[in-house]
Structure formats: C-alpha cells, structure tokens
N, C-alpha and C positions, 0 to 999 in steps of 0.2 A: 387514178392509181397513185399511191404514195411511192415516190421515187427517191426523194431526198429528205432526210430527217435532221433537224437541228436538235441537239440534246441540250436543254437548258438546265444543266446541272454539272456537278463535278465529282471527283473521287471515284470510289469503286462502282457506284451505280451508273455513272456516265460510261465507264469502261464496259460494264456489263451490258448496257443497252447497245453500245456500239458493236459488240461481238454478235449479238443477235441480228442486228441490221445487216452486218456483213454476211451472215449465214443466209439471209433472205435476198441478198443482192441489192440492198438499199444503201444509197450513198449517205454518208454521215458528216455532219457539221458540228464541230466542238466549239464551245465558247469557254474562255478562261479569264481569270483575273491576273493582275500583275504577279501576285504571289504564286499562282499556279502555272507559270509560263513553261515549266519543265515537267508538268504533271503527266501521268500515263495517258489519260484520256485525250490529251492534246496530240500526242504522237500516234495514237491508235486511229483517230478519225481521218477521213479523207481530206478534210480542210479544217482549219482552226483559226479563230479570230479572238483577239483580246478585246474585252468589253469594258475594261475599267480598272479601278484601283483594287486593293486587296480586300477592303471591307465589303461585306455582301451588299450593302446598300449602294455601293459604287459599281457593282458588277452583276452578281448573280440575281439580285433583286431589281436590277435596272431594266424594267420592261421595255422602255423605248429603245434602248440600245440593242437588246436582244432581238426585238422585232426588226430593227434596221439591218442587223446582220443577216437575219433570215431572208429579208428582201434582197440584200446584196448577193447572198450565196444561192439565191433561187431555190430555197427550201420550199417544200409544199406541206410540211408537217412539223410540229414541235412536240417532242417528248419531254415532260417536265421532271421525270424521275420521282423522287420523294423529297419532302421538305421544300425549302425555298419557295418557288412559285407554284408548286404542284396543287395546292389547295386554295389558291387565290382565284376566286370567281372572275375578278376583273381581268386576270391574265387570259383565262379561257375565252372571255368575251373579246378581248383585244386580238387574240389569234384569229377568231372567226371574222372579226371586222376587217382584218388584213388578208383575208383569203387563205388562211392557214388552217390545216386540220390540227386540232388539239387532241393529242393522243391521251384521252381520258374522258371522264363524263362531261355532261353539259354544265355550263356555268350555273344554271338553276339548281342542279343537284348538289354541286359543290357548296353553293351559298346556303342551301337548306340544311345540309348536314354539318356545315362549318359553324352554324349557330347552335350550340349545344342545347339551348332551351327550346328552340323551334324543333330540333331533332327529337327531343323527348316528347313534345306534343304530337308530332307526326306519328311516332311509333305507338304512343298510347291510343291514338285515334283508330289504329288498325288492330288493336288488341295485343300488341307486343309488350311484355312486362318491362317496366323501367324501375330503377331504384327510387324509393321515396325521396322527394326533394321539394324545392320551392321554385317559384318563378323568379324573374329578375328582382334584385333587392335595391331599394333606394338608399339604405343607410345601414350602419352597423347596428343601430337600435332595432330596425326591422329584422335584421339577421338574427338577433338574439331572440326576438319573439318567435320567429319561424323555427329556430333551433329547438326551443322548448316544445313546440308542437310536434316536430319530427322525432325528437329524442336524441340526446347525445350518445355517442360521438357523431359529429357531422364533419363534412368537408366543405370549406369555402372554395369555390371553383370559378375560374374565368369562363364566361359564356362562349367566348371565341377561342378558348385555349387549346393547347396541344403540346406534345412533347414533355409532359409533366410540369409545364410552366404555369404558374398561377393557381397552385393548389396548396392548401394547408389543412391539416387535421386539427379540429378543435374539440376538446373534451369538456369544456365548460364555457360559460358566458364571458369570463375574463379573457380567454384566448381569442374570442371572436373579434373583439375590438381591434387588436393589433393585426390579426390575420386579414381583416377586411381592408384596413388602410394599406397594408403591404401588397396585397394582391390586386387591389384596385390600381395601384401605381404600376405594377408589373403588367397587368392586362392592357393598360393604356400604352405602355412602352413597347411591348412585344406584338400586340395584335391590333392596336389602334381602336380598341373597344374596351372600355373600363367596366362593362357589365359583369356582375357577379351573381352567383346563385348558390344555394345550399344543396347538398346531397347527403343522404344518410351514409355513414361509414359502415361497410360490411367488414366485420372483424375476420381476418385470416381467410379472405376469399381466394378463389382461383381466377386468373385472367385468361380467358379462352376467346379466341377469335375464329371466325369462319370466313374462308376465302370464297368470293363469288366472281363469276364472269357473266356478263349479260350482253347480248348482241342487239342490233337495231330492230330485230323482229320480236323483241320482248321475251326471248328464250333465256332463262336464267339457270345457271348451274352452281352448285356448292361443291367445293373441292375439300371437304373435310375441315378439320380444325387444327389450330396450332395452340399449344400451351405456352404462354409467355409470362408465367407468374414470377419467375426469379428476376427481380428488378432492384435498382437502386435509384433513389430520388424519382420514383415514378417512371423510370426509363428502363427498358428491357435489357437484360444481359445474356440470358439463355432462353432459346426458343426450341420447341420440339414438336414433332408430329408423328403419330397421333398423340393426344393427351393420355397420360397414364391414369387419369382420374375418371374419364367419361366411360359410361357403359354404352352399348350400341343404341339402346332406346333413346337416351338423352342426346347422343350424337345426331341421330336422324331427326329428332325434334328440333334441335338447334339449326340443322341445315335447312329445314323447312321454314323456320323462323327467319333465317338470313335471307332466303329467297323472297319471302313475303315482304321483308323490310325493303329490299331492293326494288321490288315491283311497286311498292307504295309510292316511290318517288320517280318512277320511270327511268331507273338507272340503266346506264350503258357503259361498258368496258369493265376493267378490273376494280374491285373494291373489297373492303374488309369490314365485317360487322364485329365489333368488339363487345365482349360481354364479361360480366363478373358472375361467378357461381359461388353460392354460399356452401357451408359444410354439408347441407342436406341435398345438394345437387340442384337447387333452384337457380335458374339463370335469369339475368336481367340485362337488357340492352344498356350499353354504356355510351357508345358512339359509333359512327361509321367513318372510316378513313377512305376518302374518295380518291384513292391513288394506289400505286404499288407500295408494298410494305418492305421495310428493311429485311424482314425475316421470310420473304417469299420463297427463297431457295428450298426451305424444308418441305414446303408443299410440292414444289417442282420435283424434288427427289422422290417423294412418296408416290406421286401420281404420274411421273414420267412426262410432264408437260412443261413447255417453255411459256411462262405467263407473259413475258415481254413480247414474244412472238404473237400471242393471241391478243395482246393490247393493240399491236400493229394491225393484225388481221381484222379485228372488229372495227377499228377506226377506218379501215379500208372498205368496210361494208360486208365482210365475210360473216357467215352465220356459224354458230357452234354446231359441230357435227355429232354430238353425243346426246344421249338421254341420261337423266340422273341415275337410273338403275345400272347403267353401264360403267359408271365411275367406281373403281375399286382401287384403293391405295394398297401398297405392299411395303413391308419393312418398316423401319423406324429411322427418322432423321433428326439430328440435333444441330443447332447452329449456336455458336458463341460469338459475341462481338468483342473484338480486341481493341482496347482503348489505350491511348497515350495519356495515362492519368495515374495519380497517386492511388494505389489500390486500397488504401485504408481510409483516406479522407475524401476520395473521389474528386480531387481537384485536377484539372487538366495539366499535362506535363509537356508543354511545347518544347521544341528543340530539334536538333539534327539526329537522325538515326545513324549511328556510327557503323553498326553491323547488324545484319538480320539473317538468321538461319531458319529456314522453313521446313516443315514436315513434308515428306515426299511419298507417303503411303498411297497406294492405288485407290483406296476407298475414301479419300477426302476430296472435297471441292473447296478450293481456296480462292477467295476474291480479295486480292491484296494489291492495291495500286502503288505501293511504296517499295523502296529498295534502299540499300546502303547509300547514304548521302541525301536522301529525301528529308525535307524539313517539315515537321509538324508545326504549323503556324498557330498563333493564338486567335486567328480570325474565324476559324470554322470548327465544327464538331470534331472532337479529338479521336474519332474512331479511325483506327489504322486499317483494319481488315475484318473480314468475316470468315470463319472457319466452319465448314459444314461437313458432317460425317453421316454415313448411312450404314445401317446393319440390318440383318434379317430380323433381329429382335431389339428391344430397347436395351437390354443388357449388353448385347454385342455392340450396339452403337456407343454406349457409354465407355466400354473397354477400348474401342477404337479412338474415341475422343481423348481419353487419357493418354494413349500412346502418341497421338498427334501433338497434344499440348506439351508433352514432355520433350518432344523434338523441336519445339518452338523456342527461339531465343532472340531477343532484341536488346541491343545496348544503345546508350545515348539518351534515351528517354525512359521514364518510369512507365510501366504498363500494368494492366490488370491481370496478366498471366498468372501470378501467384494465387489470386482470388479464384480464377477459373479452375485451376488445378485443385484447389481446396474444395470447391463445390463438387467436382467430379468424384472426389474421394469420400465425400460425406455420406453417411449411411442413409440419412433422410432423403437425399437426392436419389440415391440408388433405389430406394423403395418407392420413389414417386411422390413423396410427401413434401410438396413444394408450393405452399400458399404464397401470396405476394409478400408476406412477412418473413420469408425464408432467410434472407440475409440478416435481418434484425434478430430473428429468433436464435440464430447460431453465430452471431457476430463474434463472440469471444473465440470460439473454435476456429472459425474461418480466418480471423485476423491473426491468431497465434501462428497458424500455418504460414501466413504471409510473412510475418516477421522472421520466422525461421528460414524462409526461402531467401 
C-alpha cells in the first residue's frame, strides 16, 4: 500500500497533488529549491526538504538528491507531476531500483513515447495515422532532399523534444539550413539528444488530445477530448472540453484510436494522446504525453473524476471500475493559463507580485500557489496560475470565464491577462473557430486590445 508520497515537483501541480493525497489520507513529502523556500507546496506538505540551489539542474532535476530525500523521509512512492523528471525514463528506473513506486507508466513506455521517431513507427505499425514525415536526419542537406519529397511547408523537429522546444517551420530550402543548425543545438542542450526529423506542416489544424487511464489488468478508458489549439510559441494558452469542433462520430473514433495506441505499448496509469486535425476532420497522431497534463482539470470538471486520485489508485494496484459506455461527460469546461510575461512579446516577466486580487465566483476552480509578496523567479516556467470555469454550455462557460478574468488583477509583474480577456471577447473564439494559428490570425485585434488595457 502507498502510505507516503514524495512529490518531485513544484508550483501549482505540487500543491494540487498534495491536496488529493490529503483527501486519501496519504502522507506527503515536498522537496524545494532555495528559491522556493517559501512556496505554497512547502507549507502544505506534511514534511519538506531543501534539495539544492535555485536552478533546476541543482534541485528539481537532481535525481540523486531527490531519491536520497525519499529514503530519508521513508517515502514509498514518488509522484513526478508534469515537466521536470516526469518523462525521464531514467528516473522511473531509478525509483524502481530504489524500491519506490513511480506514480506513472513504466520506464519502457516513457522511453518509447519520448522518442518521437520511434513513437511514430510504433503507431504506424498498429494502423494509427501519423503526419507524413521523415526518419532521423544526418544533415541539413538530407533534410532539404526529404523536404522536397514531403512537400513544403515542413517542420524541423527535435526527436526527443517537448514543450514547443526544438521546432521550426520552414517554407523553403533556404530556411532549412538555419533551422537545422539552430534546432540541433537546442535539442542537444535541452534534451541531450540532437536528433532531428521533418514533419509535414498542416496549415491551420486543430490540436486535440484524448485523456486515457489504464490499469495493470490492461483495462483502458478514454475520458473524452480536450481542445488545446490556442497556443503561442507551440505552447498552450487556452484549453477546453469538449471540443467545439468534433462531431460524435469523430470523437468516438479518436477515443478508440487513443485506447489502441495505449494498448500497443502496454501502457499503465494516466496518459494523453495528442493529435492534429486538418480542416476536413482527418486526425493524425502527434505524440503521447506519458504523464499528467497541465490542462487535466477540464477533463476532471466534465467527467467528475480526480485524475490524480486514479493515478495513485492505479499505482497502488486498483482496477478501473467503469466500462467505456458508462463514461458520459456533462457541461463544458475551459482553462486558461495565467503567465507572468509580456503579453505582446511573450517574454517572461520575473519580479515580485505587489498585489493580487482573485475572482471569487462559485463556478470557478482556481489553482494559484502565489500571493502578494511572492516572487516570480527567472529560474522556472513563468506560469502563475490556472483558472478553470465550468458551465452547462460552452457559451455559459465563456460568459463565466469573462466575468472571472475581469475580476482578476495582478500588479508588480506583467501578465497575459489582457490577452486572455481579448481572446474571450473575440467573435472567432465565441464561434469555436480556433485553429492553432488563432493568435497569429488575429494578432492585430488581440494586441490592440492589450495596448488599450
């Protein structure tokens, strides 16, 4: 039985995991860097240990120190949250080697899906459609040859990439030369793997992902989809469930596809199959995130499930008690990510939060680990909070989101609140016309509103 969980993460996700553990009567161990000594997750946990300096390499990516704390605190499981160590197969292996339950999939599944090229091959082998692309490329010259075969525009992508890092769009051969050199360097720096490949660029696609849970008995369930198409720099800004774009036939087909993908690799625990849809509604496998997603709350709100609880239960050997036909979502949920960043240039805006005024409506879910006096450091992702609203319909959810955002105020650092308000007011968003190009398509209108704010 899992009695004590060490949360190998920080910020709002660490706090969120701690709250579920407390609900289940599970003891929690927090770890923190020197920069996070006053962070919310430190005070929420039953015990907390400093694991190093402010930089992630000195603390939250320091596997040896985290495992040493787990042993000292007598933890029997580790929850990695998302980001950081959550998709490092070596960490899942190290947990197992140290007698700890890793609350997530096997190291084998993480490694297989972490290699984007191998993931594509695996999905192709079981008949799941993938976007046209190449294998690993040895040089920019080879990339140019392959691009001519695939047809422009293409994307140069890091084989081990994630978080929008190591991706460039190329519309001609001249752009490939610079993109190859730039992303090879980025891939080596961020992922320790400089391998690159090409993928055909779908113009104005939708980004749709399917949430799955899988237990040790091989029972796999799909909990609908999330639409995550509104992005900047390949990173999500607004997420919602269900998608305003999908019809029921496509929805059910994608759910079956997601379960087939998970079964193909013997997946266990929570995971997400990410796809791109073209304007004709054809879907293509993009990647699998072998962890909890930032946007998981919208699925929880629609299906009335605690995904973190089921991560813990599955890791503890529990089996899923439902059949697929029993799962029926209700209402509509939208999540926005609130960042400390310049809302026009998307540059991080570190500093101290002087004052923060939060919405208090009964229909919102707010995951915010900061308060007045909190410091947004340059060491970590600049996300301040997640704001989630639910309504009986999509229009009601949008109306509630507008109301909540209008009651939100943060001083001391720049935020993307003006952009989020402008998105909510935009007719294309209200109509559900939200391809991944949304922010670029309406840049002038959105940014004019920001300057006025």
